[in-house]
C-alpha positions as CSV (number, residue, x, y, z in Angstrom):
1,X,-6.6,32.5,7.4
2,X,-7.6,29.2,5.5
3,X,-8.7,26.3,7.5
4,X,-6.5,23.2,7.8
5,X,-7.7,20.6,5.2
6,X,-8.7,18.1,7.9
7,X,-11.0,20.7,9.5
8,X,-12.1,21.9,6.0
9,X,-13.2,18.3,5.3
10,X,-15.5,18.4,8.3
11,X,-17.2,21.6,7.5
12,X,-17.5,20.6,3.8
13,X,-19.1,17.3,4.3
14,X,-20.6,17.4,7.8
15,X,-24.1,18.7,8.7
16,X,-24.3,21.3,11.5
17,X,-25.5,18.7,14.0
18,X,-22.7,16.4,13.1
19,X,-20.1,19.3,13.5
20,X,-21.7,20.3,16.9
21,X,-21.7,16.8,18.4
22,X,-18.2,16.1,16.9
23,X,-16.9,19.2,18.7
24,X,-18.6,18.0,21.9
25,X,-17.0,14.5,21.6
26,X,-13.6,16.1,21.1
27,X,-14.0,18.6,24.0
28,X,-14.9,15.7,26.3
29,X,-11.7,14.0,25.2
30,X,-13.6,10.9,24.3
31,X,-11.1,9.9,21.7
32,X,-8.1,7.5,21.9
33,X,-5.4,7.1,19.3
34,X,-5.2,3.3,19.0
35,X,-2.7,3.0,16.1
36,X,-0.7,5.2,13.9
37,X,1.2,3.9,10.8
38,X,3.4,6.7,9.5
39,X,4.7,4.4,6.7
40,X,1.4,4.5,4.9
41,X,-0.3,7.5,6.6
42,X,-3.1,5.7,8.4
43,X,-4.7,6.3,11.8
44,X,-7.1,4.3,13.9
45,X,-9.0,6.0,16.6
46,X,-11.4,4.7,19.3
47,X,-14.3,7.2,19.7
48,X,-16.9,7.2,22.4
49,X,-20.3,8.3,21.4
50,X,-21.8,11.4,23.0
51,X,-25.2,9.9,23.6
52,X,-24.5,6.4,24.4
53,X,-21.7,4.4,26.1
54,X,-20.7,3.0,22.8
55,X,-17.3,3.0,21.2
56,X,-16.6,3.2,17.5
57,X,-13.6,2.6,15.5
58,X,-12.7,5.4,13.1
59,X,-10.1,4.8,10.4
60,X,-8.4,7.7,8.7
61,X,-6.5,6.7,5.7
62,X,-3.9,8.9,3.6
63,X,-4.4,11.8,6.0
64,X,-1.4,13.7,4.8
65,X,-3.2,15.0,1.7
66,X,-6.7,16.4,1.1
67,X,-6.9,14.8,-2.3
68,X,-6.3,11.2,-0.9
69,X,-8.0,11.6,2.5
70,X,-10.3,8.7,3.2
71,X,-12.5,8.0,6.3
72,X,-14.3,5.0,7.7
73,X,-16.4,4.7,10.9
74,X,-18.2,1.6,12.4
75,X,-21.3,3.5,13.3
76,X,-24.5,3.1,11.2
77,X,-24.9,6.8,10.3
78,X,-25.3,7.3,6.5
79,X,-26.9,10.7,6.0
80,X,-23.6,12.4,5.1
81,X,-20.0,11.7,4.3
82,X,-18.9,12.7,7.8
83,X,-20.5,11.4,11.1
84,X,-19.9,13.0,14.5
85,X,-17.3,10.3,15.3
86,X,-15.2,11.0,12.2
87,X,-15.6,14.7,12.9
88,X,-14.3,14.2,16.5
89,X,-11.4,12.2,15.3
90,X,-10.4,14.8,12.7
91,X,-10.5,17.5,15.3
92,X,-8.4,15.4,17.5
93,X,-5.8,14.6,14.8
94,X,-5.6,18.2,13.7
95,X,-4.9,19.1,17.3
96,X,-2.1,16.6,17.5
97,X,-0.7,17.9,14.3
98,X,-0.8,21.5,15.4
99,X,1.1,20.6,18.5
100,X,3.7,18.6,16.6
101,X,2.7,15.5,18.6
102,X,1.9,13.4,15.5
103,X,5.4,12.8,13.8
104,X,5.1,11.9,10.2
105,X,7.8,11.6,7.5
106,X,7.2,10.5,3.9
107,X,8.4,6.8,3.6
108,X,11.5,6.1,1.5
109,X,12.5,2.7,0.2
110,X,15.7,1.2,-0.9
111,X,14.7,-2.1,-2.7
112,X,17.2,-4.9,-2.5
113,X,14.8,-7.8,-3.2
114,X,11.3,-8.5,-4.2
115,X,9.1,-11.5,-3.3
116,X,6.2,-12.5,-5.4
117,X,3.6,-15.3,-4.9
118,X,1.6,-16.7,-7.9
119,X,-0.2,-20.0,-8.8
120,X,1.0,-19.9,-12.2
121,X,3.6,-18.4,-14.6
122,X,2.3,-17.0,-17.9
123,X,2.6,-13.9,-19.9
124,X,-0.9,-12.8,-19.1
125,X,-0.1,-12.5,-15.5
126,X,3.1,-10.6,-16.3
127,X,1.1,-8.1,-18.4
128,X,-0.9,-7.4,-15.4
129,X,2.2,-6.9,-13.2
130,X,3.9,-4.3,-15.4
131,X,3.2,-1.4,-17.7
132,X,2.9,-1.7,-21.5
133,X,6.2,0.1,-21.9
134,X,8.0,-2.2,-19.6
135,X,6.6,-5.2,-21.4
136,X,7.7,-3.9,-24.8
137,X,11.2,-3.1,-23.3
138,X,11.4,-6.7,-22.0
139,X,10.7,-8.2,-25.4
140,X,13.4,-6.1,-27.0
141,X,15.8,-7.0,-24.2
142,X,15.0,-10.7,-24.6
143,X,16.4,-10.5,-28.1
144,X,20.0,-9.7,-26.9
145,X,20.0,-10.9,-23.2
146,X,19.6,-14.4,-22.1
147,X,19.4,-15.3,-18.3
148,X,21.9,-17.8,-17.2
149,X,20.2,-20.7,-15.4
150,X,22.5,-22.0,-12.7
151,X,20.2,-25.0,-11.6
152,X,16.9,-26.4,-12.2
153,X,15.8,-29.3,-10.0
154,X,13.3,-30.2,-7.2
155,X,10.9,-27.6,-8.5
156,X,13.3,-24.8,-8.0
157,X,15.1,-22.7,-10.6
158,X,18.1,-20.5,-9.7
159,X,19.4,-18.1,-12.3
160,X,21.4,-14.9,-13.0
161,X,20.8,-12.1,-15.3
162,X,23.5,-9.7,-16.4
163,X,22.1,-6.2,-17.3
164,X,23.9,-2.8,-17.5
165,X,26.9,-4.1,-15.9
166,X,25.1,-5.7,-12.9
167,X,24.3,-9.2,-12.1
168,X,20.7,-9.8,-10.8
169,X,19.9,-13.1,-8.9
170,X,16.5,-14.7,-9.3
171,X,15.0,-17.7,-7.7
172,X,11.8,-19.6,-8.5
173,X,10.4,-22.1,-6.1
174,X,7.2,-24.1,-6.1
175,X,5.6,-25.0,-2.7
176,X,2.1,-26.2,-2.0
177,X,0.9,-25.2,-5.5
178,X,2.2,-21.6,-5.0
179,X,5.3,-20.3,-6.9
180,X,7.5,-18.1,-4.9
181,X,9.6,-15.7,-6.9
182,X,12.5,-14.0,-5.3
183,X,14.3,-11.3,-7.2
184,X,17.5,-9.9,-5.6
185,X,17.8,-6.7,-7.7
186,X,18.0,-2.9,-7.5
187,X,15.6,-1.8,-10.1
188,X,13.7,-2.9,-13.3
189,X,12.1,-5.8,-11.4
190,X,9.2,-6.2,-13.8
191,X,11.5,-6.2,-16.8
192,X,13.8,-8.8,-15.4
193,X,11.0,-10.9,-14.1
194,X,9.4,-11.0,-17.5
195,X,12.7,-11.8,-19.3
196,X,13.4,-14.5,-17.0
197,X,10.0,-16.1,-17.1
198,X,9.9,-16.1,-20.9
199,X,13.3,-17.6,-20.9
200,X,12.2,-20.3,-18.5
201,X,9.3,-21.0,-21.0
202,X,11.8,-21.5,-23.8
203,X,13.9,-24.0,-21.8
204,X,10.9,-25.7,-20.2
205,X,13.0,-25.8,-17.1
206,X,10.1,-25.0,-14.7
207,X,6.8,-27.1,-15.1
């Protein structure tokens, strides 16, 4: 029978001494689950050392996949990837999973709006926010679609963009040298963001 990937990680990256002492900490139940974030798959544990009355914080990130598993511990151990505190935490988490005491479901999102913060509006920033394909599509879209600017005053721009039979609302607002960009949309946010920004540049309506 194959080992669970959390336990396999311990045996793959921990020394015999680390594994032995990690099992001891786990057996003594010197581990506390401090925080579990099922949305992003992160776990924080408080682990008491087996030799001293010292507690260390162990962070387990992306624990739902062996390929993305990442571990951090506050102890100074640096002789191998897994210290005894990480090993104890992984034994503990695996036990919770085996007992179905750690409920996890993959997150699902229904995007209705996006809020961005930036200090400047320029095409260089947009290229960093979207893929090359999206950028090219935006340039092509801009040739046939023009956002309708509803108002432009008091360092605030309100506009609408009609695409594929849907109306998307966009708001740009400057506050304390930071530009807040609110896009009330369903999809293609990078595309419409780019189209709108370039259109604003044409009209010089947002300085």
